[in-house]
C-alpha positions in Angstrom: -33.8 -42.4 -65.4 -34.7 -46.0 -64.9 -33.7 -48.6 -67.5 -36.8 -50.2 -69.0 -35.1 -52.4 -71.6 -31.7 -54.0 -70.9 -30.2 -56.2 -73.6 -27.0 -57.9 -72.6 -24.8 -60.0 -74.9 -27.7 -61.5 -76.8 -27.0 -64.1 -79.5 -29.5 -65.9 -81.6 -28.8 -68.8 -83.9 -31.0 -70.8 -86.2 -30.6 -74.2 -87.8 -31.2 -74.3 -91.5 -31.8 -77.9 -92.8 -30.8 -78.7 -96.3 -32.2 -81.8 -98.1 -33.9 -83.0 -95.0 -35.9 -86.2 -95.2 -39.6 -85.5 -95.2 -41.1 -88.8 -94.2 -40.7 -90.8 -90.9 -39.6 -93.8 -92.9 -36.8 -91.9 -94.6 -35.6 -90.5 -91.3 -35.5 -94.0 -89.7 -33.7 -95.5 -92.7 -31.3 -92.6 -93.2 -31.0 -90.8 -89.9 -27.8 -88.9 -90.8 -28.8 -87.7 -94.2 -29.2 -84.1 -95.0 -27.0 -81.1 -94.0 -27.6 -78.6 -91.2 -26.3 -75.0 -91.5 -26.0 -72.8 -88.4 -27.1 -69.2 -89.1 -26.1 -66.5 -86.7 -28.9 -64.0 -86.7 -27.7 -61.9 -83.8 -24.2 -61.6 -82.4 -23.4 -60.2 -79.0 -26.0 -57.4 -79.0 -25.9 -55.1 -76.0 -27.8 -51.8 -75.4 -30.2 -50.2 -73.0 -33.3 -48.1 -73.4 -34.1 -45.6 -70.6 -37.5 -44.5 -69.3 -38.9 -41.9 -71.7 -36.4 -42.6 -74.4 -37.3 -43.3 -78.1 -34.7 -45.4 -79.8 -34.7 -46.2 -83.5 -33.5 -49.6 -84.9 -32.1 -49.4 -88.4 -30.7 -52.0 -90.8 -31.1 -53.4 -94.3 -33.3 -56.5 -94.9 -31.8 -59.5 -93.1 -29.8 -57.5 -90.7 -31.5 -59.0 -87.6 -33.9 -56.1 -86.7 -37.1 -58.2 -86.5 -35.3 -61.1 -84.8 -34.0 -58.7 -82.1 -37.5 -57.2 -81.6 -39.0 -60.7 -81.3 -36.5 -61.6 -78.7 -37.2 -58.4 -76.7 -41.0 -59.1 -77.0 -40.6 -62.8 -75.9 -41.8 -64.2 -79.2 -38.3 -65.8 -79.6 -35.8 -66.8 -76.9 -32.2 -65.8 -77.3 -29.7 -68.6 -77.8 -27.5 -66.9 -75.1 -27.5 -63.6 -73.3 -30.2 -61.9 -71.3 -33.0 -59.4 -71.9 -34.7 -57.6 -68.9 -37.8 -55.5 -69.1 -39.3 -53.1 -66.6 -43.0 -52.4 -67.1 -45.7 -53.8 -69.4 -44.9 -53.9 -73.1 -47.1 -53.6 -76.2 -45.7 -54.8 -79.5 -46.6 -54.1 -83.1 -44.5 -56.6 -85.0 -44.8 -57.6 -88.7 -48.3 -57.5 -90.2 -50.3 -60.4 -89.0 -48.6 -61.1 -85.7 -50.9 -61.4 -82.7 -54.3 -61.5 -84.4 -56.3 -64.5 -85.4 -57.8 -64.3 -88.9 -60.8 -66.4 -88.2 -62.0 -64.1 -85.4 -63.7 -60.8 -85.8 -62.1 -57.4 -85.0 -64.1 -57.2 -81.8 -62.9 -60.7 -80.6 -59.3 -59.9 -81.5 -59.4 -56.7 -79.4 -60.3 -58.7 -76.4 -57.8 -61.5 -77.3 -54.9 -59.1 -77.8 -55.8 -57.1 -74.7 -55.8 -60.2 -72.6 -52.4 -61.2 -74.0 -51.1 -57.9 -72.8 -52.4 -58.7 -69.3 -55.6 -56.6 -69.1 -58.9 -57.7 -67.6 -62.1 -57.9 -69.6 -63.5 -54.9 -67.5 -60.5 -52.8 -68.5 -60.9 -53.7 -72.2 -64.6 -52.9 -72.0 -63.6 -49.4 -70.7 -61.3 -48.6 -73.7 -63.2 -50.6 -76.4 -64.9 -47.6 -77.9 -61.6 -45.6 -77.9 -59.9 -48.4 -79.8 -62.7 -48.6 -82.4 -62.8 -44.9 -82.9 -59.0 -44.6 -83.3 -58.9 -47.6 -85.7 -61.6 -46.0 -88.0 -62.8 -49.4 -89.1 -66.4 -48.7 -87.9 -69.0 -51.3 -88.8 -66.3 -53.7 -89.9 -65.5 -54.4 -86.3 -67.6 -57.6 -86.4 -66.0 -58.9 -89.6 -63.4 -61.6 -89.6 -60.0 -59.9 -89.8 -58.9 -62.3 -92.6 -61.1 -60.1 -94.8 -59.4 -56.9 -93.7 -57.1 -54.9 -96.0 -53.5 -54.5 -94.7 -54.3 -50.9 -93.8 -57.4 -51.9 -91.7 -55.3 -54.6 -90.0 -52.6 -52.2 -89.0 -55.1 -49.5 -87.9 -56.8 -52.0 -85.5 -53.5 -53.4 -84.2 -52.0 -50.0 -83.6 -55.3 -48.8 -81.9 -55.2 -51.7 -79.4 -51.5 -51.3 -78.7 -51.6 -47.5 -77.9 -54.9 -47.5 -76.0 -53.8 -50.1 -73.5 -51.3 -47.5 -72.3 -48.1 -49.6 -72.2 -44.9 -48.5 -70.4 -43.0 -49.7 -73.5 -44.2 -49.5 -77.1 -42.4 -51.6 -79.8 -43.2 -50.8 -83.4 -41.8 -52.8 -86.3 -42.3 -51.1 -89.7 -46.1 -51.0 -89.4 -46.1 -47.2 -89.9 -45.2 -47.8 -93.5 -48.7 -49.3 -94.0 -51.8 -47.2 -94.3 -52.6 -43.8 -95.8 -50.6 -40.7 -95.0 -53.3 -39.2 -92.8 -53.4 -42.2 -90.5 -49.6 -42.4 -90.3 -49.7 -38.8 -89.1 -52.3 -39.7 -86.5 -50.1 -42.6 -85.3 -47.1 -40.3 -85.1 -49.2 -37.8 -83.0 -50.0 -40.6 -80.6 -46.3 -41.6 -80.4 -45.4 -38.0 -79.6 -48.0 -38.0 -76.8 -46.4 -41.2 -75.4 -43.1 -39.4 -75.5 -44.6 -36.4 -73.5 -45.9 -38.9 -71.0 -42.4 -40.4 -70.5 -43.0 -43.8 -72.1 -40.2 -45.8 -73.8 -40.5 -46.5 -77.5 -38.5 -48.8 -79.7 -39.1 -48.0 -83.4 -38.0 -50.0 -86.4 -38.3 -48.1 -89.7 -36.5 -47.6 -93.0 -37.4 -43.9 -93.0 -34.5 -41.7 -91.9 -36.9 -38.8 -91.6 -39.0 -40.6 -89.0 -35.9 -41.5 -87.0 -34.7 -37.9 -87.1 -38.1 -36.6 -86.2 -39.0 -39.1 -83.4 -35.9 -40.7 -82.0 -33.4 -39.6 -79.3 -30.9 -42.3 -80.4 -30.5 -44.9 -83.1 -29.1 -48.4 -83.2 -27.8 -49.8 -86.5 -27.6 -53.6 -87.2 -25.7 -55.2 -90.1 -25.6 -58.9 -90.6 -26.5 -59.5 -87.0 -23.9 -57.2 -85.6 -24.5 -53.9 -83.9 -22.4 -51.3 -85.8 -23.7 -48.1 -84.2 -25.5 -47.0 -81.1 -25.7 -43.3 -80.4 -26.5 -40.0 -81.9 -29.2 -40.1 -84.6 -27.2 -38.2 -87.3 -24.1 -40.2 -86.8 -26.0 -43.5 -86.8 -27.9 -42.6 -90.0 -24.5 -41.8 -91.6 -23.2 -45.2 -90.6 -26.4 -46.9 -91.8 -26.1 -45.3 -95.2 -22.4 -46.2 -95.4 -23.4 -49.8 -94.7 -26.0 -49.7 -97.4 -23.4 -48.4 -99.9 -21.0 -51.2 -99.0 -23.7 -53.7 -99.7 -24.3 -52.0 -103.1 -20.6 -52.3 -103.8 -20.6 -56.0 -102.9 -23.5 -56.5 -105.3 -21.5 -54.7 -108.0 -18.5 -56.9 -107.3 -20.8 -59.9 -107.8 -21.8 -58.9 -111.2 -23.3 -55.4 -111.3 -20.5 -53.3 -112.7 -22.2 -49.9 -112.7 -20.1 -48.6 -109.8 -20.6 -44.9 -109.2 -18.9 -42.6 -106.6 -19.7 -39.1 -105.5 -16.3 -37.5 -105.4 -16.8 -33.9 -104.3 -18.9 -30.7 -104.4 -17.0 -27.8 -105.9 -17.6 -24.1 -106.7 -15.6 -21.5 -108.6 -14.8 -19.7 -105.3 -14.0 -22.9 -103.4 -16.6 -22.3 -100.7 -20.3 -22.7 -100.4 -21.1 -19.3 -98.7 -24.4 -17.6 -99.5 -26.4 -14.7 -98.1 -30.1 -15.3 -97.2 -32.3 -14.8 -100.2 -29.5 -15.0 -102.7 -28.9 -17.9 -105.1 -26.0 -20.3 -105.3 -24.7 -22.8 -107.8 -22.3 -25.7 -107.4 -21.0 -28.7 -109.3 -21.1 -32.3 -108.1 -18.1 -34.4 -109.3 -19.1 -38.0 -110.1 -17.1 -41.0 -111.4 -18.9 -43.9 -113.1 -17.5 -47.1 -114.3 -20.2 -47.6 -116.9 -23.0 -45.7 -118.5 -25.9 -45.2 -116.1 -29.3 -43.5 -116.4 -30.9 -42.6 -113.1 -31.9 -39.7 -110.9 -30.1 -37.3 -108.6 -31.3 -36.7 -105.1 -30.3 -33.6 -103.1 -30.9 -33.2 -99.4 -30.1 -30.2 -97.1 -30.0 -30.6 -93.3 -29.3 -28.4 -90.3 -26.4 -29.4 -88.1 -29.0 -30.6 -85.6 -30.1 -33.2 -88.2 -33.4 -31.4 -89.2 -34.4 -31.9 -92.8 -34.7 -28.5 -94.6 -35.3 -29.7 -98.1 -35.2 -32.8 -100.3 -35.4 -32.6 -104.1 -38.1 -34.3 -106.1 -36.4 -37.4 -107.4 -38.2 -37.5 -110.7 -37.4 -33.9 -111.5 -33.6 -34.5 -111.8 -32.7 -37.2 -114.3 -29.0 -37.8 -115.0 -27.3 -39.7 -117.7 -23.8 -40.7 -116.6 -20.9 -41.5 -119.0 -18.0 -43.8 -118.2 -15.3 -41.9 -116.4 -15.7 -38.4 -115.0 -19.0 -36.5 -114.9 -20.2 -33.2 -113.6 -23.7 -32.5 -112.4 -24.6 -28.8 -112.1 -26.9 -27.7 -109.2 -28.6 -24.3 -109.0 -30.5 -23.0 -106.0 -32.1 -19.8 -107.3 -32.9 -18.6 -103.8 -31.8 -19.7 -100.4 -34.3 -18.4 -97.8 -32.4 -20.0 -94.9 -31.2 -17.9 -91.9 -27.8 -17.9 -90.3 -26.2 -21.3 -89.9 -24.2 -24.1 -91.3 -26.1 -26.7 -93.4 -25.0 -30.1 -94.6 -25.6 -31.2 -98.2 -26.2 -34.8 -99.1 -26.2 -35.9 -102.7 -27.0 -39.3 -104.3 -27.8 -41.2 -107.4 -30.8 -43.5 -107.3 -32.7 -45.7 -109.7 -36.1 -44.6 -111.1 -38.0 -46.1 -108.1 -35.7 -44.5 -105.6 -35.4 -47.9 -103.8 -31.8 -48.6 -105.0 -29.1 -46.1 -104.0 -26.4 -46.4 -106.6 -24.1 -43.8 -105.0 -24.4 -41.6 -101.9 -22.4 -38.7 -100.6 -23.3 -38.1 -96.9 -22.3 -34.5 -96.0 -20.7 -34.2 -99.4 -20.7 -30.4 -98.9 -21.2 -27.8 -96.2 -23.1 -24.5 -96.9 -22.6 -21.4 -94.7 -25.6 -19.1 -94.8 -25.3 -15.5 -93.4 -28.2 -13.2 -92.6 -28.1 -9.5 -91.7 -31.3 -9.4 -89.7 -32.1 -10.6 -86.1 -35.0 -13.1 -86.8 -34.8 -16.6 -85.4 -35.7 -19.9 -86.9 -34.6 -21.8 -90.0 -36.1 -19.9 -93.0 -36.9 -16.3 -93.8 -40.6 -15.9 -94.3 -40.7 -12.1 -94.6 -44.1 -11.8 -92.9 -46.2 -8.7 -93.5 -47.7 -7.6 -90.2 -50.0 -4.6 -89.9 -52.6 -3.2 -87.6 -55.9 -1.8 -88.8 
């Protein structure tokens, strides 16, 4: 396969001015006043994206994801290194990029299409498809500064996907809009995949990365710390998030929590299809903490089988050793090995206090010959 994105040893630095003189007079009288700090946003980043490949970009806030995408899209120039593209690229960067608020939706379609290199005749041909996909209807002639964030993203996404780019770059915009439209966008992304187009996707959703991506790149403080298998990269990403949490704890938050082990009376997590299973999660906490437990079960291929409802599992941890009991009344899974993740999160689910990636492994055995992931026990009859 041909390489469509080639990022080689890319570095990006910014100058941060502290106490800089604001007026021309002050700058003339005090030319050397103020302090300049050099911030390294990207450090020696190298990776490639092949034709027809979907690559996820993961990283916490400030890791350099958006800076990297802006360099790839040409919005920013790298301080050093080289980025080569093969084919035309359509980008959906942060909300607001590319559109002019004073212009109507109609005018912005033509403006954005022209920026992507398309003639007015070509934009005329796909105009109705763009409007239909965006679902903004009679608001098409309204200035986009009056659009809601959902309307804005729908229009931007509709333009980007209908100009049929060779490379589609998406930065977190799938997080905006209702669930139905997000599903519609994902369906279009899957169609692009079937057509052999390259996609670069930035998202905080591990489920989206598992469902859509062939590979994942993880950034941390401007460094690339992973580039490979989705499951492995997600594990590294979560470990990096946990290290950040530990650093915050060292800076003042002393509620350090660790997931120590998953244990059972028999020492194994073996279960037959349809039977129940119970196990204990051993947890150590430095201080009292009230939060919620989160349980995930994945196949070895990284497919999410189940995730518990966060609000249904409150926990109240004491200082020292704690035991959280987990009961699965029935396991309808078929033959296979399944990984169990277990974590402690705050009430919003946005702050992971402790996480055990692959904290346990469950072996499921089934006596039948059916294929798939779960046993549905269908009743099939003929009249």
